[in-house]
N, CA, C and O atoms as a Tinker XYZ file with bonds, in Angstrom:
   412  protein
     1  N    -96.240000   56.776000  -40.399000    73     2
     2  CA   -95.186000   56.316000  -39.466000    64     1     3
     3  C    -94.151000   55.733000  -40.353000    63     2     4     5
     4  O    -92.986000   55.676000  -39.960000    81     3
     5  N    -94.549000   55.229000  -41.702000    73     3     6
     6  CA   -93.697000   54.338000  -42.395000    64     5     7
     7  C    -92.299000   55.446000  -42.976000    63     6     8     9
     8  O    -91.157000   55.064000  -43.231000    81     7
     9  N    -92.706000   56.539000  -43.048000    73     7    10
    10  CA   -91.630000   57.554000  -43.511000    64     9    11
    11  C    -90.489000   57.881000  -42.229000    63    10    12    13
    12  O    -89.643000   58.728000  -42.517000    81    11
    13  N    -90.429000   57.432000  -41.205000    73    11    14
    14  CA   -89.623000   57.636000  -40.236000    64    13    15
    15  C    -88.315000   56.661000  -40.322000    63    14    16    17
    16  O    -88.321000   55.439000  -40.468000    81    15
    17  N    -87.136000   57.576000  -40.184000    73    15    18
    18  CA   -85.793000   56.933000  -40.433000    64    17    19
    19  C    -85.650000   55.831000  -39.261000    63    18    20    21
    20  O    -85.980000   56.149000  -38.118000    81    19
    21  N    -85.201000   54.644000  -39.515000    73    19    22
    22  CA   -84.857000   53.710000  -38.439000    64    21    23
    23  C    -83.831000   54.332000  -37.482000    63    22    24    25
    24  O    -83.031000   55.204000  -37.821000    81    23
    25  N    -83.928000   53.811000  -36.282000    73    23    26
    26  CA   -82.780000   54.303000  -35.212000    64    25    27
    27  C    -81.709000   53.054000  -35.227000    63    26    28    29
    28  O    -81.926000   51.847000  -35.126000    81    27
    29  N    -80.571000   53.717000  -35.376000    73    27    30
    30  CA   -79.365000   52.650000  -35.488000    64    29    31
    31  C    -78.793000   53.099000  -34.048000    63    30    32    33
    32  O    -78.799000   54.262000  -33.645000    81    31
    33  N    -78.339000   52.079000  -33.399000    73    31    34
    34  CA   -77.560000   52.134000  -32.229000    64    33    35
    35  C    -76.041000   51.449000  -32.539000    63    34    36    37
    36  O    -75.975000   50.351000  -33.092000    81    35
    37  N    -74.982000   52.098000  -32.185000    73    35    38
    38  CA   -73.909000   51.602000  -32.541000    64    37    39
    39  C    -73.180000   51.479000  -31.023000    63    38    40    41
    40  O    -73.072000   52.393000  -30.205000    81    39
    41  N    -72.744000   50.181000  -30.891000    73    39    42
    42  CA   -72.151000   49.732000  -29.594000    64    41    43
    43  C    -70.631000   49.685000  -29.747000    63    42    44    45
    44  O    -70.276000   48.743000  -30.456000    81    43
    45  N    -69.733000   50.371000  -29.322000    73    43    46
    46  CA   -68.500000   50.175000  -29.467000    64    45    47
    47  C    -67.694000   49.687000  -28.314000    63    46    48    49
    48  O    -67.626000   50.366000  -27.290000    81    47
    49  N    -67.019000   48.434000  -28.438000    73    47    50
    50  CA   -66.393000   47.803000  -27.056000    64    49    51
    51  C    -64.959000   48.356000  -27.212000    63    50    52    53
    52  O    -64.322000   48.353000  -28.266000    81    51
    53  N    -64.549000   48.817000  -26.057000    73    51    54
    54  CA   -63.026000   48.976000  -25.910000    64    53    55
    55  C    -62.369000   47.896000  -25.766000    63    54    56    57
    56  O    -62.849000   47.078000  -24.981000    81    55
    57  N    -61.227000   47.592000  -26.387000    73    55    58
    58  CA   -60.387000   46.588000  -26.441000    64    57    59
    59  C    -59.631000   46.279000  -25.172000    63    58    60    61
    60  O    -59.489000   45.191000  -24.615000    81    59
    61  N    -59.147000   47.553000  -24.811000    73    59    62
    62  CA   -58.488000   47.719000  -23.465000    64    61    63
    63  C    -58.795000   48.905000  -22.694000    63    62    64    65
    64  O    -59.746000   49.570000  -23.105000    81    63
    65  N    -58.201000   49.297000  -21.688000    73    63    66
    66  CA   -58.318000   50.574000  -20.732000    64    65    67
    67  C    -57.118000   51.447000  -21.174000    63    66    68    69
    68  O    -56.851000   52.318000  -20.346000    81    67
    69  N    -56.261000   51.429000  -22.364000    73    67    70
    70  CA   -55.025000   52.081000  -22.382000    64    69    71
    71  C    -55.460000   53.558000  -22.749000    63    70    72    73
    72  O    -56.466000   53.819000  -23.409000    81    71
    73  N    -54.666000   54.395000  -22.292000    73    71    74
    74  CA   -54.940000   56.037000  -22.709000    64    73    75
    75  C    -54.562000   56.113000  -24.123000    63    74    76    77
    76  O    -53.869000   55.270000  -24.691000    81    75
    77  N    -55.086000   57.237000  -24.698000    73    75    78
    78  CA   -54.732000   57.680000  -25.870000    64    77    79
    79  C    -53.363000   58.064000  -26.021000    63    78    80    81
    80  O    -52.918000   57.950000  -27.164000    81    79
    81  N    -52.630000   58.469000  -25.181000    73    79    82
    82  CA   -51.230000   58.666000  -25.121000    64    81    83
    83  C    -50.429000   57.304000  -25.283000    63    82    84    85
    84  O    -49.553000   57.176000  -26.138000    81    83
    85  N    -50.731000   56.470000  -24.553000    73    83    86
    86  CA   -50.150000   55.088000  -24.617000    64    85    87
    87  C    -50.270000   54.399000  -25.719000    63    86    88    89
    88  O    -49.353000   53.706000  -26.160000    81    87
    89  N    -51.721000   54.551000  -26.425000    73    87    90
    90  CA   -52.170000   53.815000  -27.717000    64    89    91
    91  C    -51.383000   54.518000  -28.888000    63    90    92    93
    92  O    -51.359000   53.899000  -29.952000    81    91
    93  N    -50.751000   55.702000  -28.829000    73    91    94
    94  CA   -50.331000   56.393000  -29.889000    64    93    95
    95  C    -48.653000   56.263000  -29.784000    63    94    96    97
    96  O    -47.949000   56.781000  -30.651000    81    95
    97  N    -48.218000   55.708000  -28.929000    73    95    98
    98  CA   -46.813000   55.534000  -28.900000    64    97    99
    99  C    -46.438000   54.433000  -29.697000    63    98   100   101
   100  O    -47.067000   53.375000  -29.720000    81    99
   101  N    -45.218000   54.715000  -30.478000    73    99   102
   102  CA   -44.727000   53.665000  -31.453000    64   101   103
   103  C    -44.323000   52.383000  -30.680000    63   102   104   105
   104  O    -44.073000   52.539000  -29.485000    81   103
   105  N    -44.237000   51.272000  -31.145000    73   103   106
   106  CA   -43.798000   49.979000  -30.478000    64   105   107
   107  C    -42.324000   50.105000  -30.649000    63   106   108   109
   108  O    -41.818000   50.590000  -31.661000    81   107
   109  N    -41.661000   49.660000  -29.647000    73   107   110
   110  CA   -40.238000   49.647000  -29.629000    64   109   111
   111  C    -39.767000   48.215000  -29.490000    63   110   112   113
   112  O    -38.595000   47.917000  -29.724000    81   111
   113  N    -40.648000   47.350000  -29.120000    73   111   114
   114  CA   -40.046000   45.751000  -28.976000    64   113   115
   115  C    -39.592000   45.419000  -30.306000    63   114   116   117
   116  O    -40.240000   45.666000  -31.323000    81   115
   117  N    -38.419000   44.830000  -30.274000    73   115   118
   118  CA   -37.694000   44.182000  -31.431000    64   117   119
   119  C    -37.164000   45.182000  -32.310000    63   118   120   121
   120  O    -36.821000   44.806000  -33.430000    81   119
   121  N    -37.027000   46.485000  -31.977000    73   119   122
   122  CA   -36.362000   47.360000  -32.827000    64   121   123
   123  C    -35.114000   47.708000  -32.232000    63   122   124   125
   124  O    -34.602000   48.689000  -32.772000    81   123
   125  N    -34.350000   47.131000  -31.128000    73   123   126
   126  CA   -33.337000   47.514000  -30.654000    64   125   127
   127  C    -32.086000   47.721000  -31.750000    63   126   128   129
   128  O    -31.357000   48.713000  -31.722000    81   127
   129  N    -31.954000   46.664000  -32.690000    73   127   130
   130  CA   -30.974000   46.946000  -33.787000    64   129   131
   131  C    -31.245000   47.234000  -35.068000    63   130   132   133
   132  O    -30.559000   46.818000  -36.001000    81   131
   133  N    -32.376000   48.046000  -35.207000    73   131   134
   134  CA   -32.998000   48.436000  -36.370000    64   133   135
   135  C    -31.950000   49.510000  -36.919000    63   134   136   137
   136  O    -31.822000   49.460000  -38.142000    81   135
   137  N    -31.304000   50.309000  -36.377000    73   135   138
   138  CA   -30.356000   51.266000  -36.717000    64   137   139
   139  C    -28.833000   50.855000  -36.560000    63   138   140   141
   140  O    -28.235000   50.933000  -35.486000    81   139
   141  N    -28.316000   50.447000  -37.643000    73   139   142
   142  CA   -27.010000   49.833000  -37.610000    64   141   143
   143  C    -25.954000   50.850000  -38.334000    63   142   144   145
   144  O    -26.363000   51.479000  -39.310000    81   143
   145  N    -24.853000   50.999000  -37.968000    73   143   146
   146  CA   -23.873000   51.889000  -38.533000    64   145   147
   147  C    -23.034000   50.950000  -39.581000    63   146   148   149
   148  O    -22.523000   49.912000  -39.160000    81   147
   149  N    -22.910000   51.305000  -40.854000    73   147   150
   150  CA   -22.400000   50.834000  -41.667000    64   149   151
   151  C    -20.785000   50.451000  -41.454000    63   150   152   153
   152  O    -20.098000   51.156000  -40.714000    81   151
   153  N    -20.255000   49.365000  -42.103000    73   151   154
   154  CA   -18.820000   49.377000  -41.861000    64   153   155
   155  C    -18.009000   50.165000  -42.270000    63   154   156   157
   156  O    -18.124000   50.281000  -43.490000    81   155
   157  N    -17.017000   50.944000  -41.745000    73   155   158
   158  CA   -15.939000   51.966000  -42.556000    64   157   159
   159  C    -14.800000   51.311000  -43.182000    63   158   160   161
   160  O    -14.039000   50.601000  -42.525000    81   159
   161  N    -14.679000   51.489000  -44.222000    73   159   162
   162  CA   -13.554000   51.001000  -44.859000    64   161   163
   163  C    -12.306000   51.740000  -45.165000    63   162   164   165
   164  O    -11.418000   51.346000  -45.921000    81   163
   165  N    -12.333000   53.001000  -44.410000    73   163   166
   166  CA   -11.131000   53.942000  -44.579000    64   165   167
   167  C    -10.309000   53.543000  -43.474000    63   166   168   169
   168  O    -10.613000   53.104000  -42.365000    81   167
   169  N     -9.044000   53.822000  -44.089000    73   167   170
   170  CA    -7.868000   53.375000  -43.188000    64   169   171
   171  C     -7.591000   54.326000  -41.955000    63   170   172   173
   172  O     -7.269000   53.913000  -40.841000    81   171
   173  N     -7.742000   55.517000  -42.263000    73   171   174
   174  CA    -7.256000   56.628000  -41.129000    64   173   175
   175  C     -8.591000   57.353000  -40.750000    63   174   176   177
   176  O     -8.500000   58.580000  -40.703000    81   175
   177  N     -9.787000   56.819000  -40.477000    73   175   178
   178  CA   -10.839000   57.490000  -40.094000    64   177   179
   179  C    -10.903000   57.668000  -38.607000    63   178   180   181
   180  O    -10.793000   56.616000  -37.978000    81   179
   181  N    -11.041000   58.660000  -37.971000    73   179   182
   182  CA   -11.405000   58.900000  -36.415000    64   181   183
   183  C    -12.293000   60.068000  -36.258000    63   182   184   185
   184  O    -12.313000   61.029000  -37.027000    81   183
   185  N    -12.988000   59.925000  -35.257000    73   183   186
   186  CA   -13.926000   61.116000  -34.935000    64   185   187
   187  C    -12.908000   61.910000  -34.148000    63   186   188   189
   188  O    -12.114000   61.357000  -33.386000    81   187
   189  N    -12.946000   63.334000  -34.363000    73   187   190
   190  CA   -11.880000   64.213000  -33.565000    64   189   191
   191  C    -12.968000   64.589000  -32.446000    63   190   192   193
   192  O    -14.173000   64.819000  -32.549000    81   191
   193  N    -11.997000   64.565000  -31.203000    73   191   194
   194  CA   -12.606000   64.962000  -30.135000    64   193   195
   195  C    -13.300000   66.429000  -30.032000    63   194   196   197
   196  O    -14.244000   66.723000  -29.299000    81   195
   197  N    -12.719000   67.150000  -30.801000    73   195   198
   198  CA   -13.329000   68.580000  -30.894000    64   197   199
   199  C    -14.748000   68.501000  -31.487000    63   198   200   201
   200  O    -15.635000   69.293000  -31.167000    81   199
   201  N    -14.921000   67.427000  -32.433000    73   199   202
   202  CA   -16.320000   67.455000  -33.149000    64   201   203
   203  C    -17.237000   66.715000  -31.997000    63   202   204   205
   204  O    -18.398000   67.079000  -31.812000    81   203
   205  N    -16.718000   65.799000  -31.339000    73   203   206
   206  CA   -17.551000   65.132000  -30.195000    64   205   207
   207  C    -17.813000   66.284000  -29.187000    63   206   208   209
   208  O    -18.973000   66.690000  -29.113000    81   207
   209  N    -17.034000   66.752000  -28.543000    73   207   210
   210  CA   -17.201000   68.112000  -27.938000    64   209   211
   211  C    -18.338000   68.959000  -28.405000    63   210   212   213
   212  O    -19.247000   69.227000  -27.619000    81   211
   213  N    -18.347000   69.382000  -29.593000    73   211   214
   214  CA   -19.302000   70.384000  -30.167000    64   213   215
   215  C    -20.533000   69.669000  -30.321000    63   214   216   217
   216  O    -21.545000   70.359000  -30.208000    81   215
   217  N    -20.685000   68.447000  -30.553000    73   215   218
   218  CA   -21.962000   67.618000  -30.605000    64   217   219
   219  C    -22.420000   67.701000  -29.110000    63   218   220   221
   220  O    -23.587000   67.991000  -28.845000    81   219
   221  N    -21.625000   67.480000  -28.272000    73   219   222
   222  CA   -21.933000   67.367000  -26.833000    64   221   223
   223  C    -22.594000   68.753000  -26.191000    63   222   224   225
   224  O    -23.423000   68.812000  -25.282000    81   223
   225  N    -22.089000   69.665000  -26.802000    73   223   226
   226  CA   -22.470000   71.129000  -26.361000    64   225   227
   227  C    -23.862000   71.433000  -26.123000    63   226   228   229
   228  O    -24.312000   72.182000  -25.256000    81   227
   229  N    -24.609000   70.643000  -27.147000    73   227   230
   230  CA   -26.105000   70.913000  -27.056000    64   229   231
   231  C    -26.772000   69.733000  -26.989000    63   230   232   233
   232  O    -27.443000   69.397000  -27.965000    81   231
   233  N    -26.716000   68.966000  -25.930000    73   231   234
   234  CA   -27.372000   67.524000  -25.698000    64   233   235
   235  C    -28.688000   67.586000  -25.608000    63   234   236   237
   236  O    -29.152000   68.342000  -24.754000    81   235
   237  N    -29.481000   66.913000  -26.348000    73   235   238
   238  CA   -30.831000   66.642000  -26.220000    64   237   239
   239  C    -31.317000   65.833000  -24.919000    63   238   240   241
   240  O    -30.912000   64.682000  -24.762000    81   239
   241  N    -32.142000   66.398000  -24.027000    73   239   242
   242  CA   -32.416000   65.563000  -22.737000    64   241   243
   243  C    -33.798000   65.026000  -22.859000    63   242   244   245
   244  O    -34.095000   64.108000  -22.094000    81   243
   245  N    -34.866000   65.540000  -23.870000    73   243   246
   246  CA   -36.112000   65.138000  -23.884000    64   245   247
   247  C    -36.956000   66.350000  -23.831000    63   246   248   249
   248  O    -38.044000   66.373000  -24.407000    81   247
   249  N    -36.460000   67.451000  -23.103000    73   247   250
   250  CA   -37.126000   68.496000  -22.785000    64   249   251
   251  C    -37.133000   69.798000  -23.707000    63   250   252   253
   252  O    -37.901000   70.757000  -23.622000    81   251
   253  N    -36.131000   69.603000  -24.574000    73   251   254
   254  CA   -36.170000   70.897000  -25.562000    64   253   255
   255  C    -36.766000   70.354000  -26.702000    63   254   256   257
   256  O    -37.188000   69.199000  -26.755000    81   255
   257  N    -36.815000   71.239000  -27.702000    73   255   258
   258  CA   -37.264000   71.247000  -28.988000    64   257   259
   259  C    -36.581000   70.434000  -29.904000    63   258   260   261
   260  O    -35.572000   70.816000  -30.497000    81   259
   261  N    -37.210000   69.068000  -30.076000    73   259   262
   262  CA   -36.353000   68.225000  -31.004000    64   261   263
   263  C    -35.690000   68.794000  -32.442000    63   262   264   265
   264  O    -34.532000   68.725000  -32.856000    81   263
   265  N    -36.724000   69.299000  -32.948000    73   263   266
   266  CA   -36.376000   70.037000  -34.192000    64   265   267
   267  C    -35.339000   71.213000  -34.055000    63   266   268   269
   268  O    -34.765000   71.494000  -35.107000    81   267
   269  N    -35.066000   71.801000  -33.171000    73   267   270
   270  CA   -33.968000   72.737000  -32.949000    64   269   271
   271  C    -32.650000   71.730000  -32.737000    63   270   272   273
   272  O    -31.542000   71.910000  -33.241000    81   271
   273  N    -33.021000   70.693000  -31.918000    73   271   274
   274  CA   -31.801000   69.830000  -31.758000    64   273   275
   275  C    -31.206000   69.262000  -32.677000    63   274   276   277
   276  O    -29.994000   69.047000  -32.654000    81   275
   277  N    -32.005000   68.929000  -33.648000    73   275   278
   278  CA   -31.735000   68.085000  -35.078000    64   277   279
   279  C    -31.205000   69.191000  -35.772000    63   278   280   281
   280  O    -30.068000   68.990000  -36.199000    81   279
   281  N    -31.661000   70.239000  -36.000000    73   279   282
   282  CA   -31.010000   71.394000  -36.954000    64   281   283
   283  C    -29.460000   71.738000  -36.430000    63   282   284   285
   284  O    -28.517000   71.862000  -37.210000    81   283
   285  N    -29.364000   71.860000  -35.112000    73   283   286
   286  CA   -27.993000   72.159000  -34.489000    64   285   287
   287  C    -27.275000   70.838000  -34.972000    63   286   288   289
   288  O    -26.216000   71.057000  -35.559000    81   287
   289  N    -27.606000   69.621000  -34.856000    73   287   290
   290  CA   -26.727000   68.519000  -35.102000    64   289   291
   291  C    -26.557000   68.336000  -36.423000    63   290   292   293
   292  O    -25.466000   67.864000  -36.742000    81   291
   293  N    -27.384000   68.594000  -37.354000    73   291   294
   294  CA   -27.213000   68.557000  -38.850000    64   293   295
   295  C    -26.080000   69.624000  -39.263000    63   294   296   297
   296  O    -25.117000   69.427000  -40.005000    81   295
   297  N    -26.433000   70.772000  -38.610000    73   295   298
   298  CA   -25.307000   71.997000  -38.835000    64   297   299
   299  C    -24.092000   71.568000  -38.593000    63   298   300   301
   300  O    -23.283000   71.698000  -39.512000    81   299
   301  N    -23.689000   71.027000  -37.472000    73   299   302
   302  CA   -22.526000   70.724000  -36.865000    64   301   303
   303  C    -21.944000   69.515000  -37.739000    63   302   304   305
   304  O    -20.842000   69.687000  -38.260000    81   303
   305  N    -22.489000   68.530000  -37.896000    73   303   306
   306  CA   -22.037000   67.316000  -38.394000    64   305   307
   307  C    -21.837000   67.460000  -39.959000    63   306   308   309
   308  O    -21.142000   66.664000  -40.589000    81   307
   309  N    -22.430000   68.428000  -40.487000    73   307   310
   310  CA   -22.068000   68.539000  -41.895000    64   309   311
   311  C    -20.912000   69.241000  -42.446000    63   310   312   313
   312  O    -20.546000   69.206000  -43.621000    81   311
   313  N    -20.361000   69.898000  -41.457000    73   311   314
   314  CA   -19.097000   70.382000  -41.415000    64   313   315
   315  C    -17.952000   69.453000  -41.546000    63   314   316   317
   316  O    -16.848000   69.845000  -41.925000    81   315
   317  N    -18.219000   68.164000  -41.219000    73   315   318
   318  CA   -17.075000   67.222000  -41.207000    64   317   319
   319  C    -17.318000   66.219000  -42.101000    63   318   320   321
   320  O    -18.231000   65.400000  -41.994000    81   319
   321  N    -16.226000   66.290000  -43.296000    73   319   322
   322  CA   -16.305000   65.419000  -44.262000    64   321   323
   323  C    -15.125000   64.383000  -44.219000    63   322   324   325
   324  O    -14.079000   64.547000  -43.592000    81   323
   325  N    -15.437000   63.352000  -44.941000    73   323   326
   326  CA   -14.063000   62.503000  -45.177000    64   325   327
   327  C    -14.332000   61.727000  -46.504000    63   326   328   329
   328  O    -15.405000   61.151000  -46.679000    81   327
   329  N    -13.399000   61.726000  -47.375000    73   327   330
   330  CA   -13.739000   61.147000  -48.731000    64   329   331
   331  C    -14.190000   59.766000  -48.844000    63   330   332   333
   332  O    -14.863000   59.378000  -49.799000    81   331
   333  N    -13.786000   58.941000  -47.771000    73   331   334
   334  CA   -14.112000   57.625000  -48.001000    64   333   335
   335  C    -15.426000   57.141000  -47.180000    63   334   336   337
   336  O    -15.996000   56.076000  -47.414000    81   335
   337  N    -15.854000   58.132000  -46.119000    73   335   338
   338  CA   -16.978000   57.820000  -45.433000    64   337   339
   339  C    -18.302000   58.663000  -45.318000    63   338   340   341
   340  O    -18.395000   59.765000  -44.777000    81   339
   341  N    -19.304000   57.951000  -45.921000    73   339   342
   342  CA   -20.541000   58.826000  -46.000000    64   341   343
   343  C    -20.913000   59.923000  -45.137000    63   342   344   345
   344  O    -20.667000   59.541000  -43.993000    81   343
   345  N    -21.324000   60.948000  -45.114000    73   343   346
   346  CA   -21.767000   61.625000  -44.321000    64   345   347
   347  C    -22.894000   61.118000  -43.325000    63   346   348   349
   348  O    -22.712000   61.394000  -42.139000    81   347
   349  N    -23.688000   60.626000  -43.563000    73   347   350
   350  CA   -24.837000   59.743000  -42.774000    64   349   351
   351  C    -24.151000   58.645000  -41.795000    63   350   352   353
   352  O    -24.707000   58.331000  -40.742000    81   351
   353  N    -23.131000   58.176000  -42.126000    73   351   354
   354  CA   -22.457000   57.196000  -41.255000    64   353   355
   355  C    -21.740000   58.220000  -40.213000    63   354   356   357
   356  O    -21.935000   57.982000  -39.021000    81   355
   357  N    -21.084000   59.124000  -40.488000    73   355   358
   358  CA   -20.601000   60.078000  -39.404000    64   357   359
   359  C    -21.733000   60.614000  -38.495000    63   358   360   361
   360  O    -21.634000   60.733000  -37.274000    81   359
   361  N    -22.851000   60.932000  -39.255000    73   359   362
   362  CA   -24.058000   61.319000  -38.222000    64   361   363
   363  C    -24.453000   60.252000  -37.258000    63   362   364   365
   364  O    -24.759000   60.403000  -36.075000    81   363
   365  N    -24.391000   59.019000  -38.030000    73   363   366
   366  CA   -24.834000   57.775000  -36.870000    64   365   367
   367  C    -24.239000   57.538000  -35.775000    63   366   368   369
   368  O    -24.752000   57.135000  -34.731000    81   367
   369  N    -22.606000   57.897000  -36.084000    73   367   370
   370  CA   -21.602000   57.632000  -34.958000    64   369   371
   371  C    -21.675000   58.635000  -33.855000    63   370   372   373
   372  O    -21.426000   58.399000  -32.673000    81   371
   373  N    -22.075000   59.880000  -34.408000    73   371   374
   374  CA   -22.163000   60.957000  -33.531000    64   373   375
   375  C    -23.466000   61.239000  -32.728000    63   374   376   377
   376  O    -23.509000   61.943000  -31.719000    81   375
   377  N    -24.524000   60.601000  -33.300000    73   375   378
   378  CA   -25.631000   60.987000  -32.797000    64   377   379
   379  C    -25.801000   60.656000  -31.091000    63   378   380   381
   380  O    -26.287000   61.426000  -30.263000    81   379
   381  N    -25.307000   59.421000  -30.864000    73   379   382
   382  CA   -25.339000   58.986000  -29.482000    64   381   383
   383  C    -24.848000   60.026000  -28.523000    63   382   384   385
   384  O    -25.381000   60.163000  -27.422000    81   383
   385  N    -23.770000   60.814000  -28.949000    73   383   386
   386  CA   -23.139000   61.756000  -28.141000    64   385   387
   387  C    -23.917000   63.032000  -28.018000    63   386   388   389
   388  O    -23.551000   63.949000  -27.282000    81   387
   389  N    -24.929000   63.068000  -28.708000    73   387   390
   390  CA   -25.750000   64.328000  -28.838000    64   389   391
   391  C    -26.978000   64.188000  -27.882000    63   390   392   393
   392  O    -27.683000   65.181000  -27.704000    81   391
   393  N    -27.236000   63.154000  -27.333000    73   391   394
   394  CA   -28.161000   62.768000  -26.325000    64   393   395
   395  C    -27.535000   62.688000  -24.765000    63   394   396   397
   396  O    -26.351000   62.508000  -24.478000    81   395
   397  N    -28.621000   62.867000  -23.871000    73   395   398
   398  CA   -28.209000   62.925000  -22.650000    64   397   399
   399  C    -29.216000   61.996000  -21.606000    63   398   400   401
   400  O    -30.416000   62.257000  -21.685000    81   399
   401  N    -28.925000   61.253000  -20.930000    73   399   402
   402  CA   -29.883000   60.480000  -20.023000    64   401   403
   403  C    -30.719000   59.725000  -21.026000    63   402   404   405
   404  O    -30.295000   59.318000  -22.108000    81   403
   405  N    -32.111000   59.555000  -20.505000    73   403   406
   406  CA   -33.112000   58.696000  -21.349000    64   405   407
   407  C    -33.358000   59.133000  -22.438000    63   406   408   409
   408  O    -34.071000   58.377000  -23.099000    81   407
   409  N    -33.005000   60.259000  -23.038000    73   407   410
   410  CA   -33.201000   60.986000  -24.363000    64   409   411
   411  C    -32.947000   59.845000  -25.344000    63   410   412
   412  O    -33.016000   60.046000  -26.557000    81   411
């Protein structure tokens, strides 16, 4: 009887009753101002209405494939260049126009 393996019991207590879906969501508290558009030092920079319209033609609502949305957004925004404004700044300015509703 000395050759038998001891029996181990593990008791795991749940910290709370949240669902896995809820536990896997990234925290959003305190991140409201995490993405900031850099100051633009160009004298005559403006977003053209046609570019805004193009971005708005494929708005993301949360129900579409987000990868396709971002591919379209990158394709459209990469066509617009300004010598004194980085493309990432242009994307940050335009991205809110690509969303609809709660997305």
